[in-house]
C-alpha atoms as a printed R data frame, in Angstrom:
    type eleno elety resid chain resno      x      y       z
1   ATOM     1    CA   MET     A     1 62.953 42.495  96.670
2   ATOM     2    CA   ARG     A     2 62.761 39.742  99.191
3   ATOM     3    CA   ARG     A     3 63.187 36.087  98.341
4   ATOM     4    CA   ILE     A     4 60.853 33.349  99.360
5   ATOM     5    CA   LEU     A     5 62.456 30.217 100.999
6   ATOM     6    CA   THR     A     6 61.568 26.846  99.619
7   ATOM     7    CA   GLY     A     7 60.042 26.070 103.264
8   ATOM     8    CA   VAL     A     8 56.279 27.250 103.749
9   ATOM     9    CA   ALA     A     9 54.013 29.947 103.716
10  ATOM    10    CA   VAL     A    10 50.935 30.697 105.977
11  ATOM    11    CA   VAL     A    11 48.800 32.106 103.435
12  ATOM    12    CA   ALA     A    12 44.921 31.532 103.772
13  ATOM    13    CA   THR     A    13 42.608 31.952 100.881
14  ATOM    14    CA   LEU     A    14 39.262 33.538 100.552
15  ATOM    15    CA   THR     A    15 37.503 30.193  99.678
16  ATOM    16    CA   ALA     A    16 38.793 28.708 103.058
17  ATOM    17    CA   GLY     A    17 35.578 26.848 103.622
18  ATOM    18    CA   ASN     A    18 36.494 24.274 101.163
19  ATOM    19    CA   ALA     A    19 39.442 22.980 103.226
20  ATOM    20    CA   VAL     A    20 39.848 20.489 105.638
21  ATOM    21    CA   ALA     A    21 40.940 21.598 109.274
22  ATOM    22    CA   GLY     A    22 44.843 22.786 108.977
23  ATOM    23    CA   ASP     A    23 45.077 21.373 105.627
24  ATOM    24    CA   TYR     A    24 44.990 24.289 103.316
25  ATOM    25    CA   HIS     A    25 47.508 25.317 100.540
26  ATOM    26    CA   ARG     A    26 47.770 21.565  99.308
27  ATOM    27    CA   GLY     A    27 46.300 19.440  96.940
28  ATOM    28    CA   ALA     A    28 42.627 20.502  95.967
29  ATOM    29    CA   THR     A    29 42.857 23.722  98.164
30  ATOM    30    CA   LEU     A    30 46.219 24.891  96.522
31  ATOM    31    CA   PHE     A    31 44.927 27.914  94.394
32  ATOM    32    CA   CYS     A    32 47.883 29.590  92.524
33  ATOM    33    CA   GLN     A    33 46.093 32.908  92.326
34  ATOM    34    CA   ASP     A    34 45.756 33.257  95.887
35  ATOM    35    CA   CYS     A    35 49.440 34.133  96.167
36  ATOM    36    CA   HIS     A    36 50.757 34.405  92.608
37  ATOM    37    CA   ILE     A    37 50.007 36.804  89.827
38  ATOM    38    CA   LEU     A    38 51.434 36.357  86.364
39  ATOM    39    CA   HIS     A    39 51.922 39.966  85.074
40  ATOM    40    CA   GLY     A    40 52.114 41.946  88.349
41  ATOM    41    CA   SER     A    41 48.865 43.736  87.474
42  ATOM    42    CA   GLN     A    42 45.255 42.845  88.006
43  ATOM    43    CA   GLN     A    43 41.961 44.817  87.447
44  ATOM    44    CA   HIS     A    44 39.218 42.270  88.104
45  ATOM    45    CA   GLY     A    45 38.493 38.781  89.414
46  ATOM    46    CA   TYR     A    46 39.010 35.325  87.657
47  ATOM    47    CA   ASN     A    47 35.201 34.829  86.917
48  ATOM    48    CA   ALA     A    48 34.129 35.222  83.296
49  ATOM    49    CA   ASN     A    49 32.420 38.150  84.145
50  ATOM    50    CA   GLY     A    50 35.244 39.601  85.722
51  ATOM    51    CA   GLY     A    51 33.723 39.000  89.535
52  ATOM    52    CA   GLY     A    52 35.166 36.958  92.344
53  ATOM    53    CA   ASN     A    53 37.684 37.692  94.974
54  ATOM    54    CA   SER     A    54 41.320 38.109  94.682
55  ATOM    55    CA   THR     A    55 44.180 38.797  97.127
56  ATOM    56    CA   ALA     A    56 45.168 42.310  97.080
57  ATOM    57    CA   LEU     A    57 48.536 43.378  95.289
58  ATOM    58    CA   GLY     A    58 51.267 44.975  97.632
59  ATOM    59    CA   GLY     A    59 52.171 48.615  96.230
60  ATOM    60    CA   ALA     A    60 55.393 47.611  94.655
61  ATOM    61    CA   ALA     A    61 54.433 44.938  92.322
62  ATOM    62    CA   PRO     A    62 55.957 43.152  90.682
63  ATOM    63    CA   TYR     A    63 57.562 40.766  93.290
64  ATOM    64    CA   ASP     A    64 59.959 37.808  93.109
65  ATOM    65    CA   TYR     A    65 58.550 34.624  92.146
66  ATOM    66    CA   LEU     A    66 55.575 36.183  90.726
67  ATOM    67    CA   LEU     A    67 54.182 36.670  94.469
68  ATOM    68    CA   ARG     A    68 51.476 39.397  95.034
69  ATOM    69    CA   ASN     A    69 53.440 40.957  97.852
70  ATOM    70    CA   ASP     A    70 56.289 40.396  99.982
71  ATOM    71    CA   VAL     A    71 56.125 37.049 101.752
72  ATOM    72    CA   ASN     A    72 55.088 38.148 105.310
73  ATOM    73    CA   ASP     A    73 52.753 40.838 103.929
74  ATOM    74    CA   LEU     A    74 51.262 38.383 101.745
75  ATOM    75    CA   CYS     A    75 50.421 35.918 104.387
76  ATOM    76    CA   LEU     A    76 49.151 38.485 106.891
77  ATOM    77    CA   SER     A    77 46.784 39.612 104.194
78  ATOM    78    CA   CYS     A    78 44.780 36.735 105.050
79  ATOM    79    CA   HIS     A    79 46.210 35.650 108.215
80  ATOM    80    CA   ASP     A    80 45.696 39.163 110.323
81  ATOM    81    CA   ASN     A    81 42.434 40.321 111.212
82  ATOM    82    CA   GLN     A    82 40.312 38.516 108.642
83  ATOM    83    CA   GLY     A    83 37.463 36.157 109.386
84  ATOM    84    CA   PHE     A    84 37.964 33.404 106.962
85  ATOM    85    CA   ALA     A    85 41.619 32.237 108.121
86  ATOM    86    CA   PRO     A    86 43.237 31.943 111.529
87  ATOM    87    CA   ASP     A    87 44.618 35.094 112.859
88  ATOM    88    CA   VAL     A    88 48.253 34.844 113.655
89  ATOM    89    CA   LEU     A    89 49.366 38.103 114.622
90  ATOM    90    CA   GLY     A    90 49.516 39.396 118.324
91  ATOM    91    CA   ALA     A    91 48.840 43.093 118.040
92  ATOM    92    CA   ASN     A    92 46.499 44.883 115.413
93  ATOM    93    CA   GLY     A    93 42.933 43.863 116.539
94  ATOM    94    CA   GLY     A    94 42.773 40.263 115.192
95  ATOM    95    CA   THR     A    95 39.845 37.464 115.358
96  ATOM    96    CA   PRO     A    96 41.110 34.809 117.506
97  ATOM    97    CA   PRO     A    97 38.971 32.042 119.095
98  ATOM    98    CA   SER     A    98 37.398 32.996 122.109
99  ATOM    99    CA   THR     A    99 39.537 30.987 124.423
100 ATOM   100    CA   GLY     A   100 42.823 31.600 122.422
101 ATOM   101    CA   ARG     A   101 44.850 30.108 119.804
102 ATOM   102    CA   GLN     A   102 46.867 26.723 120.286
103 ATOM   103    CA   ALA     A   103 50.140 28.311 118.836
104 ATOM   104    CA   GLY     A   104 49.492 31.824 120.263
105 ATOM   105    CA   ALA     A   105 50.559 34.909 118.253
106 ATOM   106    CA   LEU     A   106 53.481 36.197 116.444
107 ATOM   107    CA   ASN     A   107 54.730 39.486 116.812
108 ATOM   108    CA   MET     A   108 56.182 42.190 114.363
109 ATOM   109    CA   GLY     A   109 58.114 45.492 115.285
110 ATOM   110    CA   ASN     A   110 58.428 44.894 118.874
111 ATOM   111    CA   THR     A   111 54.941 46.510 119.498
112 ATOM   112    CA   SER     A   112 53.138 46.280 122.738
113 ATOM   113    CA   PRO     A   113 51.741 44.099 124.167
114 ATOM   114    CA   TYR     A   114 53.511 41.426 121.892
115 ATOM   115    CA   PHE     A   115 57.476 42.170 122.257
116 ATOM   116    CA   ASP     A   116 60.394 40.729 120.246
117 ATOM   117    CA   ALA     A   117 61.104 38.648 123.692
118 ATOM   118    CA   ASP     A   118 57.622 37.029 123.668
119 ATOM   119    CA   GLY     A   119 57.900 34.823 120.694
120 ATOM   120    CA   HIS     A   120 58.754 34.677 117.000
121 ATOM   121    CA   THR     A   121 59.238 37.899 115.492
122 ATOM   122    CA   LEU     A   122 58.385 38.133 111.894
123 ATOM   123    CA   GLY     A   123 61.386 40.237 110.070
124 ATOM   124    CA   SER     A   124 63.843 39.217 112.883
125 ATOM   125    CA   THR     A   125 67.086 38.547 111.742
126 ATOM   126    CA   ALA     A   126 68.445 37.027 115.246
127 ATOM   127    CA   THR     A   127 69.951 33.853 115.443
128 ATOM   128    CA   ALA     A   128 67.731 31.259 116.964
129 ATOM   129    CA   PRO     A   129 68.406 30.321 120.661
130 ATOM   130    CA   GLY     A   130 70.103 27.118 121.038
131 ATOM   131    CA   GLY     A   131 71.019 26.745 117.231
132 ATOM   132    CA   THR     A   132 72.690 28.467 114.430
133 ATOM   133    CA   PHE     A   133 69.465 29.411 112.078
134 ATOM   134    CA   SER     A   134 68.856 32.995 111.120
135 ATOM   135    CA   ASN     A   135 67.262 34.434 107.981
136 ATOM   136    CA   PRO     A   136 69.421 37.430 106.778
137 ATOM   137    CA   GLU     A   137 66.317 38.835 105.367
138 ATOM   138    CA   GLY     A   138 64.291 38.369 108.389
139 ATOM   139    CA   LEU     A   139 62.172 35.552 109.942
140 ATOM   140    CA   GLU     A   140 59.510 34.603 107.281
141 ATOM   141    CA   CYS     A   141 56.404 32.439 107.685
142 ATOM   142    CA   VAL     A   142 57.865 30.187 105.005
143 ATOM   143    CA   ASP     A   143 60.689 29.163 107.514
144 ATOM   144    CA   CYS     A   144 58.303 27.143 109.410
145 ATOM   145    CA   HIS     A   145 55.186 26.464 107.123
146 ATOM   146    CA   ALA     A   146 55.303 24.873 103.479
147 ATOM   147    CA   GLN     A   147 53.326 27.475 101.109
148 ATOM   148    CA   HIS     A   148 52.590 24.344  98.691
149 ATOM   149    CA   GLY     A   149 51.949 21.666 101.410
150 ATOM   150    CA   ASN     A   150 54.654 19.143 102.182
151 ATOM   151    CA   GLY     A   151 53.870 15.998 100.307
152 ATOM   152    CA   THR     A   152 51.923 14.021 102.800
153 ATOM   153    CA   PRO     A   153 48.275 13.093 103.308
154 ATOM   154    CA   ASN     A   154 47.900 14.551 106.733
155 ATOM   155    CA   PRO     A   155 50.293 17.503 107.194
156 ATOM   156    CA   TYR     A   156 49.235 19.543 110.486
157 ATOM   157    CA   ARG     A   157 49.199 23.123 109.588
158 ATOM   158    CA   ASN     A   158 51.581 22.538 106.714
159 ATOM   159    CA   LEU     A   159 54.624 22.629 109.185
160 ATOM   160    CA   ARG     A   160 57.920 21.785 107.625
161 ATOM   161    CA   ARG     A   161 60.506 19.553 108.924
162 ATOM   162    CA   SER     A   162 63.543 19.305 106.645
163 ATOM   163    CA   GLY     A   163 64.452 15.621 105.539
164 ATOM   164    CA   VAL     A   164 62.179 14.118 107.702
165 ATOM   165    CA   THR     A   165 58.339 12.821 107.769
166 ATOM   166    CA   PRO     A   166 56.274 15.980 108.577
167 ATOM   167    CA   ILE     A   167 53.860 16.288 111.423
168 ATOM   168    CA   SER     A   168 50.842 14.171 111.009
169 ATOM   169    CA   TYR     A   169 47.176 14.857 112.350
170 ATOM   170    CA   ALA     A   170 43.723 13.416 112.552
171 ATOM   171    CA   ALA     A   171 40.471 15.352 112.460
172 ATOM   172    CA   GLY     A   172 37.111 14.478 114.165
173 ATOM   173    CA   VAL     A   173 38.235 10.839 115.052
174 ATOM   174    CA   ASN     A   174 41.255 10.206 116.765
175 ATOM   175    CA   ASP     A   175 44.058  8.235 115.516
176 ATOM   176    CA   ILE     A   176 46.849  7.688 117.974
177 ATOM   177    CA   THR     A   177 49.282  6.795 115.133
178 ATOM   178    CA   MET     A   178 49.058 10.631 114.417
179 ATOM   179    CA   ASP     A   179 50.986 13.176 116.097
180 ATOM   180    CA   VAL     A   180 48.236 15.688 116.579
181 ATOM   181    CA   PHE     A   181 44.410 15.283 117.260
182 ATOM   182    CA   GLU     A   182 41.986 18.122 116.234
183 ATOM   183    CA   ARG     A   183 38.674 17.418 117.749
184 ATOM   184    CA   SER     A   184 36.697 19.144 115.236
185 ATOM   185    CA   ALA     A   185 37.098 18.608 111.480
186 ATOM   186    CA   ALA     A   186 35.170 21.612 110.583
187 ATOM   187    CA   MET     A   187 37.194 24.498 108.938
188 ATOM   188    CA   GLY     A   188 35.548 27.134 111.214
189 ATOM   189    CA   GLY     A   189 37.029 29.750 113.349
190 ATOM   190    CA   ASP     A   190 37.192 27.303 116.263
191 ATOM   191    CA   HIS     A   191 39.492 24.703 114.750
192 ATOM   192    CA   TYR     A   192 42.518 26.901 115.742
193 ATOM   193    CA   ASP     A   193 41.122 27.021 119.388
194 ATOM   194    CA   ILE     A   194 43.158 25.826 122.134
195 ATOM   195    CA   THR     A   195 40.576 23.330 123.453
196 ATOM   196    CA   ASN     A   196 40.193 21.807 119.768
197 ATOM   197    CA   VAL     A   197 43.987 20.525 119.565
198 ATOM   198    CA   ASP     A   198 45.435 17.691 121.577
199 ATOM   199    CA   PHE     A   199 48.730 15.745 121.097
200 ATOM   200    CA   ASN     A   200 49.167 12.037 120.534
201 ATOM   201    CA   GLU     A   201 52.582 10.181 121.213
202 ATOM   202    CA   PRO     A   202 53.141  7.539 118.378
203 ATOM   203    CA   SER     A   203 56.579  7.284 119.390
204 ATOM   204    CA   GLN     A   204 57.526  6.827 122.881
205 ATOM   205    CA   THR     A   205 61.088  8.176 122.351
206 ATOM   206    CA   GLY     A   206 60.681 11.198 120.134
207 ATOM   207    CA   SER     A   207 58.314 14.006 119.381
208 ATOM   208    CA   ALA     A   208 57.757 14.997 115.845
209 ATOM   209    CA   TYR     A   209 56.610 18.336 117.046
210 ATOM   210    CA   ALA     A   210 59.858 18.807 118.858
211 ATOM   211    CA   ALA     A   211 61.977 17.408 116.049
212 ATOM   212    CA   MET     A   212 60.538 20.312 113.722
213 ATOM   213    CA   CYS     A   213 61.650 22.922 116.466
214 ATOM   214    CA   GLN     A   214 64.954 21.190 116.445
215 ATOM   215    CA   GLY     A   215 65.519 22.572 112.963
216 ATOM   216    CA   CYS     A   216 66.276 25.939 114.432
217 ATOM   217    CA   HIS     A   217 66.575 25.342 118.255
218 ATOM   218    CA   THR     A   218 68.907 22.528 117.784
219 ATOM   219    CA   ASN     A   219 70.489 21.923 121.519
220 ATOM   220    CA   PHE     A   220 67.319 22.186 123.142
221 ATOM   221    CA   HIS     A   221 65.943 18.844 121.973
222 ATOM   222    CA   GLY     A   222 66.309 14.979 122.053
223 ATOM   223    CA   ASN     A   223 65.684 12.178 124.176
224 ATOM   224    CA   SER     A   224 67.026 10.614 127.172
225 ATOM   225    CA   SER     A   225 69.947  9.059 125.025
226 ATOM   226    CA   SER     A   226 71.102 12.374 123.765
227 ATOM   227    CA   ALA     A   227 74.203 13.571 125.312
228 ATOM   228    CA   ASN     A   228 73.120 17.162 124.862
229 ATOM   229    CA   MET     A   229 69.773 16.424 127.051
230 ATOM   230    CA   ARG     A   230 71.145 14.003 129.674
231 ATOM   231    CA   ASN     A   231 74.037 13.107 131.606
232 ATOM   232    CA   GLN     A   232 75.440 10.091 130.258
233 ATOM   233    CA   LEU     A   233 78.514  9.693 132.262
234 ATOM   234    CA   GLY     A   234 76.857  8.737 135.599
235 ATOM   235    CA   ALA     A   235 74.730  5.219 136.354
236 ATOM   236    CA   ALA     A   236 71.288  4.539 135.772
237 ATOM   237    CA   GLY     A   237 69.115  7.609 136.940
238 ATOM   238    CA   THR     A   238 71.437 10.196 135.453
239 ATOM   239    CA   GLU     A   239 70.086 13.873 135.510
240 ATOM   240    CA   TRP     A   240 68.485 15.909 132.670
241 ATOM   241    CA   LEU     A   241 70.687 18.593 131.547
242 ATOM   242    CA   ARG     A   242 67.910 20.413 129.612
243 ATOM   243    CA   HIS     A   243 64.066 19.950 130.085
244 ATOM   244    CA   PRO     A   244 62.872 17.001 128.225
245 ATOM   245    CA   THR     A   245 60.931 17.235 125.053
246 ATOM   246    CA   ALA     A   246 60.156 13.563 124.746
247 ATOM   247    CA   ASP     A   247 60.920 10.172 126.276
248 ATOM   248    CA   ALA     A   248 60.222 11.195 129.788
249 ATOM   249    CA   ASN     A   249 56.972 10.638 131.517
250 ATOM   250    CA   ILE     A   250 55.599 12.763 134.257
251 ATOM   251    CA   GLY     A   251 56.102 11.397 137.463
252 ATOM   252    CA   ALA     A   252 57.890  8.275 136.183
253 ATOM   253    CA   LEU     A   253 60.888  9.068 138.426
254 ATOM   254    CA   THR     A   254 60.703  9.267 142.300
255 ATOM   255    CA   GLY     A   255 62.754 11.577 144.258
256 ATOM   256    CA   GLY     A   256 61.100 14.920 143.407
257 ATOM   257    CA   HIS     A   257 61.654 14.978 139.614
258 ATOM   258    CA   SER     A   258 57.961 15.383 138.471
259 ATOM   259    CA   SER     A   259 54.561 14.161 139.843
260 ATOM   260    CA   LEU     A   260 51.052 13.528 138.677
261 ATOM   261    CA   THR     A   261 49.825 14.693 141.792
262 ATOM   262    CA   THR     A   262 48.827 18.079 141.083
263 ATOM   263    CA   PHE     A   263 48.725 17.625 137.156
264 ATOM   264    CA   LYS     A   264 45.604 15.011 137.324
265 ATOM   265    CA   ASN     A   265 43.648 17.316 139.652
266 ATOM   266    CA   ARG     A   266 43.777 20.297 137.471
267 ATOM   267    CA   LEU     A   267 40.532 21.162 135.341
268 ATOM   268    CA   TYR     A   268 42.638 22.884 132.824
269 ATOM   269    CA   ARG     A   269 46.039 21.249 131.960
270 ATOM   270    CA   PRO     A   270 48.969 22.349 129.971
271 ATOM   271    CA   LYS     A   271 49.163 20.356 126.689
272 ATOM   272    CA   VAL     A   272 51.096 17.125 126.810
273 ATOM   273    CA   MET     A   273 51.481 13.992 124.771
274 ATOM   274    CA   SER     A   274 49.649 10.820 125.546
275 ATOM   275    CA   ALA     A   275 49.766  7.452 123.797
276 ATOM   276    CA   GLY     A   276 46.118  7.088 124.891
277 ATOM   277    CA   ASP     A   277 43.568  9.528 125.586
278 ATOM   278    CA   TRP     A   278 44.842 12.821 126.751
279 ATOM   279    CA   GLY     A   279 41.584 13.748 128.499
280 ATOM   280    CA   THR     A   280 39.100 16.633 128.076
281 ATOM   281    CA   GLN     A   281 39.783 20.183 129.312
282 ATOM   282    CA   GLY     A   282 37.523 21.046 132.128
283 ATOM   283    CA   VAL     A   283 37.448 17.619 133.845
284 ATOM   284    CA   ALA     A   284 39.785 16.345 136.152
285 ATOM   285    CA   TRP     A   285 41.211 12.724 135.898
286 ATOM   286    CA   ALA     A   286 40.243 10.299 138.499
287 ATOM   287    CA   ALA     A   287 43.754  8.689 137.877
288 ATOM   288    CA   ALA     A   288 46.087 10.367 135.221
289 ATOM   289    CA   PRO     A   289 47.598  8.008 132.587
290 ATOM   290    CA   ALA     A   290 51.100  7.122 133.166
291 ATOM   291    CA   ASP     A   291 52.287  7.990 129.650
292 ATOM   292    CA   LEU     A   292 51.977 11.570 129.635
293 ATOM   293    CA   THR     A   293 54.793 13.359 128.173
294 ATOM   294    CA   PRO     A   294 55.853 17.138 128.023
295 ATOM   295    CA   SER     A   295 57.116 18.559 124.771
296 ATOM   296    CA   CYS     A   296 57.699 22.087 123.458
297 ATOM   297    CA   PHE     A   297 54.074 23.127 123.456
298 ATOM   298    CA   SER     A   298 53.745 21.953 127.021
299 ATOM   299    CA   CYS     A   299 55.606 25.195 127.929
300 ATOM   300    CA   HIS     A   300 55.604 27.532 124.995
301 ATOM   301    CA   LYS     A   301 53.293 28.926 122.426
302 ATOM   302    CA   GLY     A   302 54.711 27.991 119.009
303 ATOM   303    CA   HIS     A   303 54.212 31.661 117.492
304 ATOM   304    CA   GLY     A   304 54.386 33.220 121.070
305 ATOM   305    CA   ASN     A   305 52.036 35.273 123.487
306 ATOM   306    CA   GLN     A   306 52.505 38.098 125.865
307 ATOM   307    CA   ARG     A   307 54.954 36.287 128.188
308 ATOM   308    CA   ALA     A   308 58.733 36.217 127.812
309 ATOM   309    CA   TYR     A   309 59.820 33.311 125.396
310 ATOM   310    CA   GLY     A   310 55.873 32.733 124.617
311 ATOM   311    CA   LEU     A   311 55.917 30.880 128.053
312 ATOM   312    CA   ILE     A   312 52.348 29.676 129.385
313 ATOM   313    CA   TYR     A   313 51.494 30.203 133.160
314 ATOM   314    CA   PRO     A   314 48.791 28.102 134.039
315 ATOM   315    CA   THR     A   315 47.094 27.255 137.527
316 ATOM   316    CA   GLY     A   316 44.600 25.138 136.248
317 ATOM   317    CA   THR     A   317 41.720 26.587 137.987
318 ATOM   318    CA   ALA     A   318 40.404 28.545 134.668
319 ATOM   319    CA   PRO     A   319 40.492 28.070 130.955
320 ATOM   320    CA   ILE     A   320 44.222 28.428 130.021
321 ATOM   321    CA   ASP     A   321 44.161 31.124 127.264
322 ATOM   322    CA   GLU     A   322 47.174 32.031 125.357
323 ATOM   323    CA   GLN     A   323 49.084 33.722 128.362
324 ATOM   324    CA   GLY     A   324 47.542 30.719 130.778
325 ATOM   325    CA   ASP     A   325 45.318 31.828 133.620
326 ATOM   326    CA   GLY     A   326 48.207 32.598 136.038
327 ATOM   327    CA   ALA     A   327 50.476 35.199 136.880
328 ATOM   328    CA   ALA     A   328 53.937 33.710 137.773
329 ATOM   329    CA   TYR     A   329 56.694 31.572 136.213
330 ATOM   330    CA   LYS     A   330 56.212 28.972 138.891
331 ATOM   331    CA   ASP     A   331 52.465 28.354 137.991
332 ATOM   332    CA   LEU     A   332 54.061 26.695 134.635
333 ATOM   333    CA   CYS     A   333 56.819 24.722 136.858
334 ATOM   334    CA   LYS     A   334 54.118 23.548 139.397
335 ATOM   335    CA   SER     A   335 51.974 22.003 136.760
336 ATOM   336    CA   CYS     A   336 54.551 18.967 137.180
337 ATOM   337    CA   HIS     A   337 56.853 19.609 140.070
338 ATOM   338    CA   VAL     A   338 55.477 19.728 143.411
339 ATOM   339    CA   GLN     A   339 58.573 20.825 145.128
340 ATOM   340    CA   GLY     A   340 57.938 23.714 147.750
């Protein structure tokens, strides 16, 4: 039997309409019976007359920790091809928002059109690039999400950050002290939509989102003072060794490092962090803010997509879906770089 990590599960429940966007599986929306069963057997629902819905049991019950199924299968019983919870799996039909999912889609079993090389693969025992993390039982949803919440009032998607404050979010009305802004507070299918999620920059020297990714992909993250990210041996203006995930505003350095010339004119821009107003998809900026900072989500889908490494190829001329509206790697680079 497979174990469950003390991290997070992405399991949705059949009563998802009661939850605030992105804030399920915690507090008032933490329903034990969605994921657990006491005796490994069930013949009816929990209502007095035996009615009501319940998550189906896996065929080999009972399971460790009184779960209804193996971890990933349990999560996907709600989060794959269901209308009441975000669909997070790439293949197998699915019901994603019309313009795509902010985190893209996970893959399982190296199945076209979502392959192992395209993002996070459920069940993979591989070592995370740039780090040492691996799950000998295979990558599980709970490696990144906290199945019981993570103890804060505003935990974005119940994402897990070991030993540090979780990623926070505001819904409906923005709060720039929070890491993420969900434009709609409704729990409908579009709350997971790309156009509904923007990223603030409460810290000018760090990214809470990137710090979470750093938990597995250690060497790829840091700020301008981190030796693994920037050459600290030279004088002022030393070069980056790895692409910034915080503490580097687009266009702040001259000499062809990056430029807002193209970025600000794009109708549909890659996601970046902003300490003010990120702007509205479909509307070009008259003058782009000077505080726009890239992070992991600017280039990659958190779950993955149909591009290698979950990369997003945007041209900015059409709505950016999970793959982006472009066809080439350089479409991504040219969002912020104008060389050539």
